[in-house]
Structure formats: C-alpha cells, structure tokens
C-alpha positions as CSV (number, residue, x, y, z in Angstrom):
1,M,-1.9,18.8,-14.2
2,L,-5.0,17.1,-15.6
3,P,-5.9,13.8,-14.0
4,S,-5.4,10.8,-16.2
5,V,-6.1,7.1,-15.7
6,T,-3.0,5.0,-15.0
7,K,-4.7,1.7,-14.2
8,A,-8.2,0.2,-14.1
9,K,-9.6,-3.2,-13.3
10,Y,-12.9,-4.9,-13.6
11,V,-14.4,-5.6,-10.1
12,R,-17.9,-7.0,-10.7
13,D,-21.1,-6.3,-12.5
14,F,-20.5,-2.9,-14.0
15,L,-18.0,-1.7,-11.5
16,I,-14.5,-0.7,-12.5
17,E,-11.8,0.4,-10.0
18,V,-9.9,3.3,-11.6
19,K,-6.5,4.6,-10.4
20,F,-5.4,8.1,-11.4
21,N,-1.9,9.6,-11.9
22,D,-2.2,11.4,-8.5
23,G,-2.7,8.0,-6.7
24,T,-6.4,8.5,-6.2
25,K,-8.6,5.3,-6.6
26,K,-12.3,5.4,-7.4
27,L,-14.8,2.7,-7.9
28,I,-17.0,3.7,-10.8
29,D,-20.4,2.1,-11.6
30,F,-21.0,2.3,-15.3
31,E,-24.4,0.7,-15.4
32,S,-26.4,4.0,-15.5
33,W,-24.2,5.2,-18.4
34,L,-25.1,2.2,-20.6
35,T,-28.1,3.7,-22.3
36,G,-28.9,3.8,-26.0
37,P,-28.3,1.4,-28.8
38,I,-24.5,2.1,-29.0
39,F,-24.0,0.6,-25.5
40,R,-26.3,-2.4,-25.9
41,P,-23.5,-4.9,-26.3
42,L,-21.9,-3.6,-23.1
43,K,-25.0,-4.5,-21.1
44,S,-23.7,-8.1,-21.3
45,K,-21.5,-8.5,-18.2
46,A,-19.3,-11.0,-19.9
47,Y,-18.6,-8.5,-22.7
48,F,-18.3,-5.5,-20.4
49,K,-15.6,-7.0,-18.3
50,Q,-13.3,-7.3,-21.3
51,F,-13.1,-3.4,-21.5
52,F,-10.3,-1.3,-22.7
53,G,-9.9,2.4,-23.1
54,S,-9.3,4.8,-26.0
55,S,-5.6,5.3,-25.0
56,P,-2.9,4.2,-27.5
57,S,-2.4,1.0,-25.4
58,R,-4.8,-1.8,-26.1
59,V,-5.8,-3.5,-22.9
60,G,-8.9,-5.5,-23.6
61,E,-11.3,-6.9,-26.1
62,N,-13.8,-4.1,-26.6
63,S,-14.0,-0.3,-26.1
64,M,-16.3,1.7,-23.9
65,K,-15.4,4.9,-25.9
66,K,-15.4,6.8,-22.5
67,G,-11.6,6.9,-22.1
68,L,-11.7,5.3,-18.7
69,G,-11.3,1.6,-19.3
70,T,-7.8,0.4,-19.0
71,R,-6.5,-2.7,-17.3
72,E,-2.8,-1.6,-17.5
73,I,-1.3,1.4,-19.3
C-alpha cells in the first residue's frame, strides 16, 4: 500500500506535522522547498500556516501544490 497523508497540522514557522495512513507521524520543514517565484507568497508565515493539500477535501485557504498539506481529511 502506498503511504498517504491522513492528517496534517501547522506547528510553527514552516513546520507541518504530517500523519500517514500507517500511523507514522513526521515533522516536515518546508522552508527549503519554498524557492522560486511560484512559492513567494508562501514565504509569508501568516499565509503558509493556512495551507491545504491537493486532495479533494479543502482544508485551508491556499495550496502548496505538494499534496502534503491537510489539516483534516
């Protein structure tokens, strides 16, 4: 079975705690991924913490286009 994100929550700065369908939790720091003009808006911490993923469930105010950001699915 491929891992999938079942839950994610903003922690601080550019850190998101991600829970996978096998129960594994990881703390991911997205700061180093935010390069290039497409990610410029996400460098604002206030905007970044309103994340949501590319799943069918909308869970935030903007999208990281990485498929990892979900508050609840």
